[in-house]
C-alpha positions as CSV (number, residue, x, y, z in Angstrom):
1,X,55.3,60.5,169.1
2,X,58.9,59.5,168.4
3,X,59.9,56.0,167.8
4,X,62.7,54.6,169.9
5,X,64.8,52.0,168.2
6,X,67.0,49.5,169.9
7,X,70.6,50.8,170.3
8,X,72.0,48.5,167.6
9,X,69.3,49.5,165.1
10,X,69.7,53.2,165.9
11,X,73.4,53.0,165.3
12,X,72.8,51.2,162.0
13,X,70.4,53.9,160.8
14,X,72.8,56.6,161.8
15,X,75.6,54.9,159.9
16,X,73.4,54.6,156.8
17,X,72.5,58.3,156.9
18,X,76.2,59.2,157.0
19,X,77.0,56.8,154.2
20,X,74.1,58.3,152.1
21,X,75.3,61.9,152.8
22,X,78.9,60.9,151.9
23,X,77.6,59.3,148.7
24,X,75.6,62.3,147.7
25,X,78.4,64.6,148.5
26,X,80.7,62.5,146.3
27,X,78.3,62.6,143.4
28,X,77.9,66.4,143.9
29,X,81.7,67.0,143.8
30,X,82.2,64.7,140.8
31,X,79.4,66.6,139.0
32,X,81.2,69.9,139.9
33,X,84.5,68.5,138.6
34,X,83.0,67.3,135.4
35,X,81.1,70.6,134.9
36,X,84.4,72.5,135.5
37,X,86.2,70.3,133.0
38,X,83.4,70.8,130.4
39,X,83.5,74.6,130.8
40,X,87.3,74.6,130.7
41,X,87.2,72.6,127.5
42,X,84.7,74.9,125.9
43,X,86.8,77.9,126.9
44,X,89.9,76.7,125.0
45,X,90.7,77.8,121.5
46,X,89.0,75.8,118.7
47,X,91.2,73.0,117.2
48,X,90.3,74.4,113.7
49,X,91.5,77.9,114.5
50,X,92.2,79.7,111.2
51,X,95.7,79.0,109.9
52,X,96.1,82.7,108.8
53,X,95.8,85.9,110.7
54,X,92.1,86.8,111.0
55,X,90.3,90.1,111.4
56,X,86.9,90.0,113.0
57,X,84.7,93.1,112.7
58,X,82.3,93.9,115.5
59,X,80.0,96.7,114.4
60,X,78.7,99.4,116.7
61,X,75.6,98.3,118.4
62,X,76.4,94.6,118.2
63,X,75.2,92.8,121.3
64,X,77.4,90.4,123.4
65,X,75.3,87.5,122.1
66,X,75.7,88.6,118.5
67,X,79.4,89.1,118.9
68,X,79.7,85.6,120.4
69,X,78.0,84.1,117.3
70,X,80.3,86.0,115.0
71,X,83.4,84.8,116.9
72,X,82.2,81.2,116.9
73,X,81.4,81.4,113.1
74,X,85.0,82.7,112.5
75,X,86.4,79.8,114.6
76,X,87.9,82.2,117.2
77,X,85.9,80.6,120.1
78,X,84.2,77.2,120.6
79,X,80.9,78.2,122.2
80,X,79.1,81.5,121.8
81,X,76.7,80.8,124.7
82,X,79.5,80.4,127.2
83,X,81.1,83.5,125.8
84,X,77.9,85.5,126.2
85,X,77.3,84.3,129.8
86,X,80.9,84.9,130.9
87,X,81.3,88.3,129.2
88,X,77.9,89.6,130.5
89,X,78.7,88.4,134.0
90,X,82.3,89.4,134.1
91,X,82.4,92.7,132.1
92,X,78.8,93.6,131.1
93,X,79.8,95.1,127.7
94,X,82.1,94.9,124.7
95,X,83.6,97.6,122.4
96,X,83.1,97.7,118.7
97,X,85.8,97.6,116.1
98,X,88.1,95.3,114.1
99,X,90.0,92.7,116.1
100,X,93.1,90.9,114.9
101,X,93.6,87.2,115.9
102,X,97.1,85.9,115.0
103,X,97.1,82.8,117.1
104,X,94.7,80.7,119.2
105,X,93.3,82.4,122.3
106,X,91.1,81.1,125.1
107,X,87.5,82.3,125.4
108,X,88.4,84.2,128.5
109,X,91.2,86.1,126.8
110,X,88.9,86.9,123.8
111,X,86.2,88.1,126.2
112,X,88.7,90.4,128.0
113,X,90.0,91.8,124.7
114,X,86.5,92.7,123.5
115,X,85.6,94.2,126.8
116,X,88.7,96.4,126.9
117,X,88.9,97.2,123.2
118,X,92.3,95.5,122.8
119,X,92.1,95.3,119.0
120,X,95.6,93.8,118.4
121,X,96.1,95.7,115.2
122,X,99.8,96.4,114.5
123,X,100.6,99.0,111.8
124,X,102.3,97.7,108.7
125,X,104.7,99.3,106.3
126,X,104.1,99.4,102.5
127,X,106.8,100.6,100.2
128,X,105.7,102.2,96.9
129,X,108.6,102.6,94.5
130,X,109.2,105.3,91.9
131,X,107.6,104.1,88.7
132,X,105.1,101.8,90.2
133,X,101.8,101.6,88.3
134,X,98.3,101.7,89.9
135,X,98.1,97.9,89.4
136,X,101.4,97.3,91.1
137,X,100.4,99.6,93.9
138,X,97.1,97.8,94.4
139,X,98.8,94.4,94.5
140,X,101.4,95.6,97.1
141,X,98.6,96.8,99.4
142,X,96.7,93.6,98.9
143,X,99.8,91.6,100.0
144,X,100.1,93.6,103.2
145,X,96.5,94.6,104.2
146,X,93.7,92.2,105.2
147,X,90.6,92.1,103.1
148,X,92.1,94.7,100.7
149,X,90.5,94.4,97.3
150,X,92.7,95.5,94.4
151,X,89.8,96.0,92.1
152,X,88.1,98.4,94.6
153,X,91.3,100.3,94.9
154,X,91.7,100.6,91.1
155,X,88.1,101.9,90.9
156,X,88.8,104.4,93.7
157,X,91.9,105.7,91.8
158,X,90.5,105.6,88.3
159,X,92.1,108.4,86.2
160,X,94.8,108.9,88.9
161,X,97.7,107.0,87.3
162,X,100.9,108.9,88.2
163,X,99.3,110.8,91.1
164,X,99.7,108.1,93.7
165,X,102.9,109.3,95.3
166,X,105.7,106.8,95.7
167,X,106.7,106.6,99.4
168,X,106.8,104.4,102.5
169,X,103.3,104.3,104.0
170,X,102.2,103.0,107.4
171,X,98.6,101.7,107.7
172,X,96.7,99.6,110.1
173,X,96.1,96.2,108.5
174,X,92.3,96.9,108.3
175,X,92.7,100.0,106.2
176,X,90.1,100.3,103.4
177,X,90.8,100.8,99.7
178,X,89.2,104.3,99.9
179,X,91.4,105.3,102.8
180,X,94.6,104.1,101.1
181,X,93.7,106.0,97.9
182,X,93.0,109.2,99.8
183,X,96.3,109.1,101.7
184,X,98.4,108.5,98.6
185,X,96.6,111.2,96.7
186,X,96.9,113.7,99.6
187,X,100.6,112.9,99.9
188,X,101.0,113.7,96.2
189,X,99.3,117.0,96.6
190,X,101.4,117.9,99.6
191,X,104.7,117.0,97.8
192,X,103.8,118.9,94.7
193,X,102.4,122.0,96.4
194,X,105.8,123.8,96.7
195,X,106.2,123.6,92.9
196,X,103.0,125.5,92.1
197,X,104.8,128.6,90.8
198,X,107.3,126.4,88.7
199,X,104.4,124.5,87.2
200,X,102.7,127.7,86.2
201,X,106.0,129.0,84.6
202,X,106.5,125.8,82.7
203,X,103.3,126.5,80.7
204,X,102.6,122.8,80.9
205,X,99.6,121.3,82.6
206,X,100.1,119.2,85.7
207,X,98.9,116.2,83.8
208,X,101.5,116.7,81.1
209,X,104.3,117.3,83.6
210,X,103.5,114.1,85.5
211,X,103.1,112.1,82.2
212,X,106.5,113.3,81.0
213,X,108.0,112.7,84.4
214,X,106.7,109.1,84.4
215,X,108.6,108.5,81.1
216,X,111.7,110.1,82.5
217,X,111.4,107.9,85.7
218,X,111.8,104.7,83.6
219,X,114.2,106.1,81.1
220,X,116.9,107.4,83.5
221,X,118.9,105.9,86.3
222,X,120.4,108.9,88.0
223,X,119.4,112.5,88.6
224,X,121.8,114.0,86.0
225,X,120.5,111.7,83.3
226,X,116.9,112.5,84.3
227,X,117.5,116.2,83.7
228,X,119.3,115.5,80.4
229,X,116.7,113.1,79.1
230,X,113.9,115.5,80.1
231,X,115.7,118.1,78.0
232,X,115.9,115.7,75.1
233,X,112.2,114.8,75.3
234,X,111.2,118.4,75.6
235,X,113.3,119.1,72.4
236,X,111.4,116.4,70.5
237,X,108.0,117.8,71.7
238,X,109.0,121.3,70.7
239,X,109.8,120.3,67.1
240,X,106.9,117.8,66.7
241,X,109.2,114.8,66.7
242,X,107.7,111.5,68.0
243,X,109.1,110.7,71.5
244,X,110.0,107.2,70.4
245,X,110.4,105.9,74.0
246,X,110.2,102.1,74.6
247,X,109.2,102.3,78.3
248,X,105.5,102.7,77.4
249,X,105.6,99.0,76.5
250,X,106.3,98.2,80.1
251,X,102.9,99.8,80.8
252,X,100.9,98.3,78.0
253,X,102.6,95.0,77.4
254,X,104.8,94.4,80.4
255,X,108.0,94.1,78.2
256,X,111.1,96.1,77.6
257,X,113.1,97.1,74.5
258,X,114.4,93.6,73.6
259,X,110.9,92.1,73.4
260,X,109.2,94.7,71.3
261,X,108.2,93.5,67.8
262,X,108.1,95.4,64.6
263,X,104.3,94.8,64.5
264,X,103.9,96.5,67.9
265,X,106.1,99.4,66.8
266,X,103.7,100.1,63.9
267,X,100.5,99.5,65.9
268,X,98.4,102.7,65.5
269,X,95.7,101.3,67.7
270,X,97.9,101.5,70.7
271,X,97.6,105.1,72.0
272,X,100.8,104.6,74.1
273,X,102.9,103.8,71.0
274,X,105.1,106.9,70.9
275,X,106.6,105.8,67.6
276,X,103.5,106.4,65.6
277,X,101.7,108.9,67.8
278,X,103.3,112.3,68.3
279,X,103.2,114.1,71.6
280,X,102.7,112.6,75.1
281,X,100.9,109.4,75.8
282,X,97.3,109.6,77.1
283,X,98.3,109.3,80.7
284,X,101.3,108.7,83.0
285,X,102.7,105.2,82.9
286,X,103.5,105.1,86.6
287,X,104.1,107.2,89.7
288,X,107.2,109.4,89.2
289,X,109.3,110.5,92.1
290,X,110.3,114.0,93.0
291,X,113.6,113.8,91.1
292,X,111.8,113.0,87.9
293,X,109.2,115.7,88.4
294,X,112.0,118.2,89.1
295,X,113.8,117.0,86.0
296,X,110.8,118.0,83.9
297,X,110.5,121.3,85.7
298,X,114.2,122.1,85.7
299,X,115.7,120.2,82.8
300,X,119.3,120.6,81.6
301,X,118.9,122.5,78.3
302,X,120.8,120.8,75.5
303,X,120.8,120.3,71.7
304,X,120.4,116.6,71.7
305,X,117.6,114.7,70.1
306,X,118.7,111.1,70.8
307,X,120.0,109.0,73.7
308,X,120.7,105.4,74.6
309,X,122.0,103.5,77.6
310,X,124.1,100.5,77.9
311,X,123.7,97.7,80.4
312,X,126.1,99.3,82.8
313,X,123.7,102.3,83.1
314,X,125.9,104.8,81.1
315,X,123.8,107.1,78.9
316,X,125.1,108.5,75.5
317,X,123.5,111.5,73.9
318,X,123.5,112.5,70.2
319,X,122.5,115.4,68.1
320,X,121.8,113.5,64.9
321,X,120.4,110.1,64.0
322,X,123.6,109.2,62.2
323,X,125.6,109.9,65.3
324,X,123.0,108.0,67.3
325,X,123.5,104.9,65.1
326,X,127.3,105.1,65.4
327,X,127.1,105.1,69.2
328,X,124.6,102.3,69.2
329,X,126.9,100.2,67.1
330,X,129.8,101.1,69.4
331,X,128.3,100.8,72.8
332,X,125.1,98.8,72.5
333,X,125.5,96.3,69.7
334,X,125.7,92.7,70.9
335,X,124.4,93.5,74.4
336,X,120.9,92.3,73.8
């Protein structure tokens, strides 16, 4: 049985229902707007986004939820739960790998990148110069590559001083220490391969050739001088004369000729002291280039036993120590 209200009361009730519906609708839309603002805010890049470029590693088998937690921990996104919900709803999966983040990105962009495997890794160039030591090489890669540990590289290249070929290398910024070591050693083997017959004819071991070449690399400034100096050093080795080269102090003490002391010159405990120890030092003192290696394999034969260079890079050769002293007084005295 329906109740009939007077016209004025029925109109009042109908008006109230409409007002209530309008009020409820307004609340619903306000709630939607606030929710949208909240979600939008959570989707923006964190205010404390890392100041430096960051690489985030997503291992194979990592779930979307786990990836979200990693990204939130690294301050790449604000909210891992929103990332998980959106990524699973929108894409359904992510791709493993290392991802580079150079600047703040929204959660939606990060989600899309992981879903499509857009790693953002740009190859970088690293120049290794002739004469660079393992330590110098390790530091150069540490400056260019992310998470590159110099100590791990030195461990991976232990006993390989001189065999890390100087060249321009291109690596992804996430390259490992082992990968870099392998590439440099492989490059050396490729470069030296064509000299196999010449190495055999020289009657020197490859270790000795590279060691002598590393000395020549630091002693000479041009190709002709390299071949001349190689000839002089081979002359000294042949007659059992100490090599007496100062460049080994760059390797052991980080200093050149002007800084070497008389005490250091007489130090028998230093195996790289070629003034007191005859023959070659225990290992190369850096990575020689092809020109220095060729200088040892194809030296300019001469009768000289001494040489010196002035500050302009001119090299003077002598057959006797007396002649050497005369040239030193004439060309070098007062320069240091």
